[in-house]
Each structure stands twice: as structure tokens, then as C-alpha cells.
N, C-alpha and C positions, 0 to 999 in steps of 0.2 A: 504494500500500499504506499502511495506517495504522501509525504507530509504536505499538508496544505500551508499556504502562506497566511499570515495574520489577516491580511485583507480578505482572502477567500473565506476565512473562519467568521468574519464580521458581516458578510453578506446577509441582509435581512435582519440584522440586529437593530434594536431601537436607538441605540448610541454607542459611541466609542467607549472603550474600557477606560477606567482610571488606571494610570501607571504609576507605580511607585518605584523609586530607586532606593536601593539599601547597599551600603558598602561596609566591608569588614577590612580592617588594616592591622596586620600583625607584623610588628617589627622584632625580629628573632635574632638573638645572640648567637655566636658561633658554637656555643655549647647546647643549643636547642631551646634554652629558656626564652621566655617572652619578656622583651624589654617594654613594650608598650602595645596596647590593643585598643583600637577605636571602632565603634559600631555606630553607624550614623545614617539616617536617611538623607536623601539628596534630591536635587531639583532635575526634573526632566526639562530639557530646553525645547524651544519651538521647532528645532530641526529634527526632533525625532518623529512626530507623528506623521509628516508627509513621507518619510522614509519607509515606514512600516504599514501605514494604514492605506494612504491614497496611492502610492506608486507600486504596490504588490511587491514590496521588498520582504525578505526573510530575515530573521535574526541569525545571521551567519557570523563570519569572522568580523571582529571589531578590535579596537585597541584600547587597552587600559593605560592611562597616562597619569603621571604626577607632575606637578608643576609648582613653582615658587609663588604664584599668584596668591595675594592675601585679600584682594578686593572682594566684595560680595558678589556671588554669581547673579546673573540676570537671565531670564528665559530667552532673550534675544542674542545673548552672547555664544557665539559658536566658534570662535578661534582665540588662541593666545600663543605667544611665543614662549621659548624657555631658553635658559642659560645653565640648566643644571648640568653637573658633570656626569659622564656615563650614560647609560640607557635611561631615558625617560618615558618610553613608551614600549608596550609589549603586544604583539598580535595573539589574539586567542579566539577560540571558538567556543559558543555557549554550550554547556550542557542543559538540556531542556527537560524540565518536569512538567509535562503537559497537563497532568491531572490537576496540579496546584498551580498551573499558569505561572511558573517560575522559571526564568532564564538566568543562569549563573555563568559569569566570565570570571575564571580564576588565573592569576599569573603570579609568579614569584620573580622579583627584581633581585639580581645577584649582588654582592657587595660592590659598592661603587669604587672607582679609582680614588677618589677623595671624598671626605664627608659631604653629604648633600642635605640641604634643608628644603622641604616642600610643605605647602599648606593646602593645596588644591589636588583632589584626586577626581578622575573622571573617566568616561567611556566616550570613544570617538569613532568616527568612521574612517577618516583619512588623516595623515600626518606628514608633515614636511621635515625630512631628516637631512636635508640638502647641506651643501658645504657653507651655509650662512648662519651657523649656530649664533644665536643671540640677536639675529636680525630678522630671518624668516622662519627658522626651525621651531616647529611646535605642532600641537594638534589643531585641526580643522574639522568643521562639521561636528562639533561637539554635541552629543546627544543627551548626556547626562554628566552632572558634575556637583562637587560639594566642596565648600571651603571649610576646613577643620577649624575648630575653636582656637587651637594654638599650633604653631609650626611643629613639625616633626623632623628631627635630624637623624639621617641613616648613617651609621659610622661605617668605616671600612671594614668592620668585622661583623657587620649585620646583614641579614637578608630582609627583604620586604615582601610580605605576602598580601595580595590584595584579591578579595573576592567581591565582585561587583554583581548585584542581582537586580533584575527587572521583574517586578511582580504586576500582573494584569488582574484587574478586579472589575466585576460588573457593579453597577450602582444598584 
């Protein structure tokens, strides 16, 4: 049986589902102990709904990103640049729990080449990692993001685990 896209599932439904974003961030020391754990709901941007509802897109490979941004997120904000050292974005495919209408994107950022501090975590469809770090490089077409209450610093001895979930609910 072929998996239906979200827009196919919504045909004939009275309204669009309510979509919640939930992120778990775990900063893990090299001995496996947890240095910090953050669990937070986050904002879905205006770029999300056209992708998955109107344009017959599926929830396939996306990118989880971290960013040093500390400004509040806005539903219309869909791009930002980054100057973080090392990898700031990772590609992942959702694990889907259809019965609970829950899509989870999980990644592990390896230890960075130097300490890095970030305050925004998000999910995006595209990213520019070109040769212009600090000028053009960064996530674009951001579909969900959250600004943490306080910055997190990932040390050169720590890994960073991010589980990004999208939950679809009917009213």
C-alpha cells in the first residue's frame, strides 16, 4: 500500500489540522552523562502549511538546525544566517507514527571543533552551506523553530542530540 501525502489525507476534511512542534535537546558529556536537557514547544512558521497541505508535499527529508539567533521567532521569519563553528545543520528523515499523527526528526551533532553557543533550534527544508559562512550560509525555508530561554554552549567534549517532533491534531 502506498503512503498517502498529508494533502491527500485532508481531502474532504472540514478544516486544516492544528500542528504543534515539540523539541527535545540533550547535551551529553563524553562519559554519556547528561549535561543539559531542554524540552520545549515551538512555533510553526507560515512556510509550513503550503509545503505540506496545499502543494501535496510529504514529510520526508528535512534539516534540523541550530543557530546563535536570540531574537524572538516570528511566523513570517523563514531564513537566518549562521556563524557557528562546525556543522550547524543535519539532514534527517522523519520516523512516522501515523496512529498518533506524530512525525519525529532525530539527529546527533558531533563534538564541534571549538565551543559553540546557540539559542535557536529549528526544522528547515533547505540550507545554504556555501563558501560564504557568516554572510549567506544558514537555513532557509524554516518550517518550525524555537528560541531557547537561555543560550546553550556545546563544548568540544559534548555531543548534542535533537529530537524534533511535529504533532497533527484535529480540532
